[in-house]
N, CA, C and O of each residue as an XYZ file, in Angstrom:
548
protein
N     173.684    -47.897   -185.276
C     174.777    -47.223   -185.943
C     174.936    -47.747   -187.376
O     175.126    -46.969   -188.310
N     174.857    -49.067   -187.537
C     174.978    -49.644   -188.874
C     173.855    -49.158   -189.779
O     174.067    -48.851   -190.952
N     172.667    -49.094   -189.214
C     171.511    -48.660   -189.998
C     171.694    -47.216   -190.471
O     171.370    -46.895   -191.614
N     172.203    -46.360   -189.613
C     172.446    -44.956   -189.984
C     173.496    -44.882   -191.093
O     173.341    -44.116   -192.044
N     174.545    -45.663   -190.976
C     175.591    -45.675   -192.007
C     175.037    -46.186   -193.335
O     175.380    -45.663   -194.395
N     174.190    -47.197   -193.279
C     173.574    -47.732   -194.480
C     172.692    -46.688   -195.150
O     172.730    -46.544   -196.372
N     171.902    -45.959   -194.374
C     171.031    -44.922   -194.923
C     171.842    -43.790   -195.548
O     171.480    -43.281   -196.609
N     172.922    -43.400   -194.906
C     173.788    -42.355   -195.471
C     174.401    -42.851   -196.781
O     174.457    -42.106   -197.759
N     174.852    -44.082   -196.803
C     175.436    -44.659   -198.021
C     174.438    -44.721   -199.158
O     174.772    -44.389   -200.295
N     173.225    -45.137   -198.869
C     172.194    -45.199   -199.901
C     171.824    -43.809   -200.401
O     171.588    -43.628   -201.596
N     171.771    -42.832   -199.515
C     171.467    -41.460   -199.919
C     172.563    -40.929   -200.824
O     172.270    -40.243   -201.804
N     173.835    -41.235   -200.517
C     174.941    -40.772   -201.341
C     174.880    -41.397   -202.738
O     175.130    -40.717   -203.733
N     174.553    -42.679   -202.814
C     174.476    -43.341   -204.110
C     173.408    -42.722   -205.001
O     173.552    -42.723   -206.223
N     172.372    -42.210   -204.427
C     171.311    -41.594   -205.205
C     171.551    -40.130   -205.503
O     170.745    -39.505   -206.191
N     172.636    -39.568   -205.003
C     172.900    -38.143   -205.210
C     173.510    -37.894   -206.573
O     174.133    -38.794   -207.137
N     173.347    -36.680   -207.128
C     173.932    -36.351   -208.423
C     175.448    -36.486   -208.438
O     176.026    -36.788   -209.482
N     176.107    -36.267   -207.294
C     177.561    -36.354   -207.255
C     178.043    -37.775   -207.534
O     179.179    -37.964   -207.970
N     177.201    -38.773   -207.289
C     177.605    -40.160   -207.518
C     177.389    -40.574   -208.967
O     177.863    -41.635   -209.374
N     176.698    -39.779   -209.743
C     176.402    -40.119   -211.126
C     177.561    -39.727   -212.030
O     178.342    -38.831   -211.708
N     177.661    -40.400   -213.153
C     178.663    -40.059   -214.155
C     178.026    -39.153   -215.196
O     176.817    -39.199   -215.420
N     178.850    -38.334   -215.826
C     178.350    -37.451   -216.882
C     177.836    -38.297   -218.042
O     178.462    -39.283   -218.430
N     176.717    -37.909   -218.577
C     176.156    -38.575   -219.745
C     175.830    -37.528   -220.797
O     175.680    -36.348   -220.483
N     175.723    -37.955   -222.022
C     175.362    -37.042   -223.106
C     173.845    -37.014   -223.225
O     173.205    -38.061   -223.323
N     173.278    -35.823   -223.217
C     171.833    -35.675   -223.373
C     171.457    -35.308   -224.796
O     170.320    -35.521   -225.217
N     172.415    -34.753   -225.546
C     172.121    -34.354   -226.930
C     173.405    -34.306   -227.744
O     174.437    -33.826   -227.277
N     173.322    -34.806   -228.955
C     174.408    -34.696   -229.930
C     173.810    -34.037   -231.160
O     172.762    -34.459   -231.649
N     174.471    -33.006   -231.661
C     174.018    -32.345   -232.879
C     175.201    -32.200   -233.821
O     176.196    -31.571   -233.461
N     175.117    -32.768   -235.022
C     173.993    -33.473   -235.623
C     173.695    -34.777   -234.881
O     174.585    -35.392   -234.293
N     172.418    -35.187   -234.921
C     172.014    -36.394   -234.184
C     172.744    -37.656   -234.657
O     173.111    -37.780   -235.826
N     172.942    -38.574   -233.734
C     173.588    -39.843   -234.032
C     172.846    -40.553   -235.162
O     171.625    -40.704   -235.111
N     173.584    -40.986   -236.176
C     173.015    -41.726   -237.295
C     172.385    -40.858   -238.368
O     171.832    -41.386   -239.333
N     172.452    -39.549   -238.227
C     171.788    -38.664   -239.192
C     172.568    -38.552   -240.500
O     173.778    -38.773   -240.544
N     171.844    -38.202   -241.561
C     172.442    -37.906   -242.866
C     172.076    -36.472   -243.217
O     170.903    -36.100   -243.232
N     173.096    -35.678   -243.499
C     172.917    -34.256   -243.773
C     173.182    -33.954   -245.239
O     173.977    -34.633   -245.887
N     172.522    -32.948   -245.750
C     172.752    -32.513   -247.132
C     173.953    -31.584   -247.192
O     174.711    -31.616   -248.161
N     174.136    -30.760   -246.176
C     175.262    -29.825   -246.123
C     176.045    -30.062   -244.838
O     175.496    -30.508   -243.830
N     177.319    -29.760   -244.891
C     178.180    -29.941   -243.722
C     177.867    -28.894   -242.653
O     177.728    -27.712   -242.966
N     177.757    -29.318   -241.404
C     177.560    -28.345   -240.322
C     178.879    -27.627   -240.013
O     179.952    -28.093   -240.397
N     178.792    -26.522   -239.335
C     179.997    -25.794   -238.925
C     180.633    -26.397   -237.687
O     181.833    -26.251   -237.454
N     179.802    -27.086   -236.882
C     180.295    -27.647   -235.633
C     179.438    -28.829   -235.201
O     178.320    -29.027   -235.678
N     179.997    -29.598   -234.292
C     179.257    -30.650   -233.595
C     179.063    -30.140   -232.169
O     179.987    -29.588   -231.572
N     177.870    -30.324   -231.629
C     177.580    -29.890   -230.267
C     177.237    -31.097   -229.405
O     176.423    -31.937   -229.789
N     177.859    -31.172   -228.253
C     177.583    -32.213   -227.262
C     177.068    -31.541   -225.995
O     177.697    -30.614   -225.483
N     175.929    -32.002   -225.489
C     175.396    -31.500   -224.228
C     175.443    -32.648   -223.207
O     175.017    -33.768   -223.489
N     175.965    -32.345   -222.035
C     176.138    -33.342   -220.986
C     175.166    -33.103   -219.831
O     174.615    -32.012   -219.688
N     174.965    -34.125   -219.018
C     174.065    -34.030   -217.868
C     174.635    -33.152   -216.769
O     173.906    -32.715   -215.878
N     175.922    -32.895   -216.826
C     176.608    -32.073   -215.829
C     177.821    -31.435   -216.489
O     178.274    -31.927   -217.523
N     178.361    -30.359   -215.932
C     179.591    -29.795   -216.491
C     180.726    -30.817   -216.414
O     180.877    -31.526   -215.419
N     181.509    -30.877   -217.470
C     182.641    -31.808   -217.527
C     183.936    -31.005   -217.513
O     183.993    -29.887   -218.024
N     184.965    -31.586   -216.926
C     186.276    -30.952   -216.900
C     186.904    -31.001   -218.281
O     187.129    -32.087   -218.817
N     187.188    -29.857   -218.861
C     187.713    -29.808   -220.227
C     189.199    -30.128   -220.305
O     189.662    -30.680   -221.303
N     189.940    -29.790   -219.276
C     191.392    -29.977   -219.310
C     191.793    -31.437   -219.527
O     192.778    -31.720   -220.208
N     191.032    -32.352   -218.949
C     191.369    -33.771   -219.047
C     190.416    -34.527   -219.978
O     190.342    -35.755   -219.930
N     189.701    -33.802   -220.812
C     188.758    -34.418   -221.745
C     189.308    -34.370   -223.167
O     190.150    -33.535   -223.499
N     188.814    -35.285   -223.996
C     189.224    -35.358   -225.394
C     187.970    -35.384   -226.257
O     187.036    -36.139   -225.984
N     187.952    -34.556   -227.299
C     186.846    -34.503   -228.255
C     187.450    -34.561   -229.650
O     188.335    -33.768   -229.973
N     186.985    -35.491   -230.480
C     187.522    -35.633   -231.838
C     186.407    -36.003   -232.808
O     185.416    -36.630   -232.435
N     186.595    -35.595   -234.070
C     185.723    -36.018   -235.165
C     186.644    -36.571   -236.243
O     187.544    -35.881   -236.721
N     186.411    -37.816   -236.616
C     187.237    -38.505   -237.608
C     186.379    -38.975   -238.774
O     185.221    -39.346   -238.583
N     186.944    -38.962   -239.990
C     186.264    -39.646   -241.090
C     186.242    -41.148   -240.761
O     187.231    -41.695   -240.272
N     185.123    -41.798   -241.029
C     185.042    -43.242   -240.783
C     185.664    -44.000   -241.945
O     185.248    -43.819   -243.089
N     186.640    -44.834   -241.678
C     187.231    -45.635   -242.750
C     186.220    -46.624   -243.325
O     185.296    -47.047   -242.630
N     186.392    -46.987   -244.576
C     185.540    -48.006   -245.201
C     185.624    -49.282   -244.373
O     186.702    -49.660   -243.914
N     184.507    -49.933   -244.186
C     184.480    -51.190   -243.454
C     184.181    -51.045   -241.971
O     183.920    -52.043   -241.300
N     184.214    -49.823   -241.441
C     183.867    -49.632   -240.037
C     182.360    -49.445   -239.958
O     181.835    -48.382   -240.292
N     181.679    -50.475   -239.517
C     180.233    -50.410   -239.332
C     179.874    -51.306   -238.167
O     180.595    -52.254   -237.855
N     178.775    -51.009   -237.533
C     178.364    -51.768   -236.358
C     178.976    -51.174   -235.101
O     180.017    -50.519   -235.148
N     178.322    -51.410   -233.991
C     178.744    -50.819   -232.717
C     180.128    -51.268   -232.269
O     180.919    -50.457   -231.788
N     180.423    -52.549   -232.424
C     181.721    -53.056   -231.951
C     182.874    -52.437   -232.728
O     183.857    -51.999   -232.130
N     182.767    -52.395   -234.045
C     183.828    -51.809   -234.871
C     183.975    -50.317   -234.592
O     185.092    -49.801   -234.540
N     182.853    -49.622   -234.411
C     182.896    -48.192   -234.115
C     183.551    -47.937   -232.762
O     184.353    -47.014   -232.622
N     183.213    -48.748   -231.773
C     183.808    -48.590   -230.445
C     185.312    -48.815   -230.497
O     186.064    -48.047   -229.897
N     185.766    -49.837   -231.193
C     187.204    -50.112   -231.307
C     187.916    -48.982   -232.052
O     189.000    -48.561   -231.651
N     187.311    -48.494   -233.130
C     187.890    -47.378   -233.881
C     188.007    -46.147   -232.979
O     189.039    -45.476   -232.973
N     186.962    -45.856   -232.227
C     186.960    -44.684   -231.343
C     188.018    -44.808   -230.253
O     188.733    -43.846   -229.975
N     188.123    -45.968   -229.641
C     189.150    -46.173   -228.595
C     190.544    -45.913   -229.148
O     191.362    -45.252   -228.508
N     190.805    -46.430   -230.325
C     192.112    -46.230   -230.952
C     192.346    -44.757   -231.277
O     193.421    -44.224   -231.005
N     191.348    -44.101   -231.856
C     191.493    -42.700   -232.254
C     191.665    -41.785   -231.044
O     192.426    -40.819   -231.112
N     190.982    -42.066   -229.951
C     191.097    -41.234   -228.757
C     192.493    -41.284   -228.144
O     192.888    -40.357   -227.436
N     193.247    -42.355   -228.406
C     194.606    -42.502   -227.866
C     195.660    -41.834   -228.746
O     196.795    -41.646   -228.308
N     195.308    -41.474   -229.970
C     196.288    -40.898   -230.891
C     196.668    -39.479   -230.484
O     195.851    -38.719   -229.963
N     197.932    -39.146   -230.735
C     198.438    -37.802   -230.481
C     198.940    -37.201   -231.790
O     199.297    -37.934   -232.712
N     198.968    -35.893   -231.874
C     199.438    -35.179   -233.072
C     198.720    -35.700   -234.316
O     199.351    -35.985   -235.334
N     197.399    -35.819   -234.225
C     196.596    -36.386   -235.309
C     195.703    -35.357   -235.996
O     194.750    -35.729   -236.679
N     195.996    -34.080   -235.826
C     195.144    -33.018   -236.343
C     194.888    -33.125   -237.849
O     193.780    -32.846   -238.306
N     195.896    -33.525   -238.622
C     195.746    -33.609   -240.079
C     194.728    -34.678   -240.486
O     194.048    -34.521   -241.499
N     194.615    -35.750   -239.719
C     193.703    -36.850   -240.046
C     192.277    -36.580   -239.592
O     191.343    -37.235   -240.055
N     192.105    -35.628   -238.697
C     190.789    -35.368   -238.121
C     189.973    -34.411   -238.972
O     190.510    -33.676   -239.800
N     188.653    -34.433   -238.749
C     187.724    -33.545   -239.461
C     187.366    -32.323   -238.616
O     186.599    -31.467   -239.056
N     187.912    -32.240   -237.419
C     187.574    -31.133   -236.528
C     188.753    -30.189   -236.334
O     189.892    -30.493   -236.690
N     188.439    -29.032   -235.756
C     189.436    -28.016   -235.438
C     189.468    -27.739   -233.934
O     189.907    -26.669   -233.510
N     189.006    -28.694   -233.129
C     188.911    -28.498   -231.678
C     190.294    -28.337   -231.067
O     191.242    -29.035   -231.427
N     190.383    -27.400   -230.134
C     191.609    -27.197   -229.359
C     191.252    -27.343   -227.884
O     190.232    -26.816   -227.438
N     192.078    -28.049   -227.131
C     191.796    -28.255   -225.711
C     191.616    -26.924   -224.980
O     192.259    -25.926   -225.307
N     190.734    -26.930   -223.990
C     190.443    -25.739   -223.207
C     190.527    -26.070   -221.721
O     190.615    -27.236   -221.334
N     190.500    -25.045   -220.912
C     190.491    -25.228   -219.461
C     189.074    -24.968   -218.951
O     188.214    -24.493   -219.693
N     188.847    -25.278   -217.703
C     187.550    -25.014   -217.093
C     186.607    -26.189   -217.207
O     187.017    -27.328   -217.430
N     185.312    -25.876   -217.043
C     184.263    -26.889   -217.097
C     183.165    -26.367   -218.012
O     182.956    -25.158   -218.110
N     182.471    -27.267   -218.677
C     181.358    -26.870   -219.542
C     180.346    -27.998   -219.617
O     180.708    -29.175   -219.600
N     179.089    -27.633   -219.698
C     178.022    -28.617   -219.872
C     177.713    -28.804   -221.354
O     177.192    -29.844   -221.757
N     178.035    -27.794   -222.165
C     177.877    -27.866   -223.614
C     179.248    -27.663   -224.244
O     179.951    -26.704   -223.925
N     179.622    -28.568   -225.138
C     180.908    -28.479   -225.823
C     180.641    -28.365   -227.321
O     179.896    -29.161   -227.892
N     181.257    -27.372   -227.946
C     181.138    -27.170   -229.395
C     182.473    -27.524   -230.040
O     183.528    -27.020   -229.656
N     182.391    -28.409   -231.036
C     183.586    -28.886   -231.736
C     183.528    -28.335   -233.156
O     182.753    -28.839   -233.969
N     184.329    -27.310   -233.481
C     184.303    -26.759   -234.838
C     184.822    -27.779   -235.851
O     185.733    -28.554   -235.562
N     184.225    -27.763   -237.040
C     184.609    -28.701   -238.099
C     185.336    -27.994   -239.228
O     185.138    -26.803   -239.466
N     186.180    -28.748   -239.918
C     186.848    -28.236   -241.109
C     185.793    -28.015   -242.191
O     184.803    -28.745   -242.232
N     185.977    -27.032   -243.062
C     184.983    -26.778   -244.115
C     185.032    -27.838   -245.220
O     186.051    -28.497   -245.428
N     183.900    -27.984   -245.922
C     183.839    -28.836   -247.110
C     183.803    -30.330   -246.868
O     184.231    -31.096   -247.732
N     183.313    -30.767   -245.737
C     183.300    -32.199   -245.432
C     182.224    -32.937   -246.224
O     181.146    -32.399   -246.476
N     182.529    -34.176   -246.615
C     181.594    -35.114   -247.246
C     181.943    -36.500   -246.734
O     183.106    -36.782   -246.442
N     180.939    -37.372   -246.623
C     181.201    -38.747   -246.207
C     180.646    -39.058   -244.828
O     179.762    -38.365   -244.323
N     181.189    -40.130   -244.222
C     180.742    -40.593   -242.902
C     181.760    -40.190   -241.843
O     182.968    -40.252   -242.073
N     181.254    -39.770   -240.665
C     182.131    -39.282   -239.609
C     181.747    -39.869   -238.258
O     180.582    -40.166   -237.996
N     182.751    -40.026   -237.414
C     182.538    -40.464   -236.032
C     182.932    -39.322   -235.110
O     184.026    -38.767   -235.210
N     182.020    -38.984   -234.215
C     182.286    -38.025   -233.154
C     182.609    -38.857   -231.924
O     181.859    -39.771   -231.581
N     183.707    -38.555   -231.263
C     184.084    -39.351   -230.096
C     184.542    -38.449   -228.961
O     185.095    -37.372   -229.182
N     184.302    -38.908   -227.754
C     184.680    -38.106   -226.601
C     185.062    -39.001   -225.442
O     184.595    -40.133   -225.307
N     185.923    -38.453   -224.616
C     186.276    -39.060   -223.334
C     186.366    -37.882   -222.374
O     187.236    -37.022   -222.514
N     185.460    -37.848   -221.395
C     185.366    -36.707   -220.488
C     185.575    -37.145   -219.046
O     185.463    -38.325   -218.712
N     185.879    -36.173   -218.207
C     186.033    -36.409   -216.786
C     184.760    -35.937   -216.088
O     184.432    -34.751   -216.122
N     184.045    -36.865   -215.457
C     182.834    -36.518   -214.700
C     183.202    -35.728   -213.455
O     184.364    -35.690   -213.049
N     182.206    -35.101   -212.859
C     182.421    -34.346   -211.621
C     182.950    -35.245   -210.509
O     183.666    -34.785   -209.620
N     182.592    -36.542   -210.561
C     183.057    -37.473   -209.534
C     184.443    -38.044   -209.848
O     184.945    -38.900   -209.119
N     185.061    -37.564   -210.941
C     186.417    -37.988   -211.281
C     186.513    -39.202   -212.179
O     187.621    -39.612   -212.525
N     185.396    -39.794   -212.569
C     185.426    -40.968   -213.434
C     185.406    -40.567   -214.909
O     184.650    -39.679   -215.301
N     186.241    -41.224   -215.730
C     186.195    -40.963   -217.172
C     184.985    -41.644   -217.811
O     184.629    -42.766   -217.452
N     184.369    -40.957   -218.751
C     183.217    -41.475   -219.490
C     183.485    -41.229   -220.960
O     183.830    -40.115   -221.354
N     183.328    -42.268   -221.781
C     183.566    -42.092   -223.221
C     182.335    -42.511   -224.014
O     181.458    -43.217   -223.514
N     182.295    -42.062   -225.248
C     181.187    -42.408   -226.128
C     181.478    -41.963   -227.536
O     182.497    -41.331   -227.812
N     180.560    -42.305   -228.426
C     180.713    -41.920   -229.829
C     179.359    -41.857   -230.489
O     178.381    -42.442   -230.024
N     179.331    -41.131   -231.587
C     178.134    -41.002   -232.419
C     178.622    -40.863   -233.857
O     179.785    -40.542   -234.098
N     177.730    -41.105   -234.803
C     178.099    -40.972   -236.217
C     177.125    -40.062   -236.944
O     175.988    -39.875   -236.511
N     177.581    -39.501   -238.047
C     176.725    -38.776   -238.956
C     177.347    -38.829   -240.339
O     178.545    -39.070   -240.480
N     176.536    -38.606   -241.349
C     176.998    -38.625   -242.735
C     176.635    -37.294   -243.403
O     175.656    -36.642   -243.040
N     177.456    -36.912   -244.389
C     177.200    -35.716   -245.177
C     177.227    -36.139   -246.643
O     178.189    -36.748   -247.109
N     176.145    -35.803   -247.366
C     176.069    -36.164   -248.796
C     176.913    -35.252   -249.639
O     176.966    -35.412   -250.859
């Protein structure tokens, strides 16, 4: 009986339902430098994510924010902010449903360095967050 329970447990751990959503593609790519501002940022996930409880933001990077640790701290702080539309570089509005690809529209005329940040709800109910950067000349 124990052996059967162990095998079922191991099979469940290897199933897609036990995995957390991950990002498979960010456009513009992380760390890229662009000549012209894109119209949107696109995030593709390994599975559909719940949009109602997810947060997607694009912020101008303040001077002095460089390196993974500083970027992570900046992103954590920015993801907690409310009523911050004026400070952001995006025009994203929360939606309902689930999506595997999320498009974040950007404000026109952007220049400088930007952080794309997200906190999503995986199919298994776990929150997953991340960030990427890009620059516009």
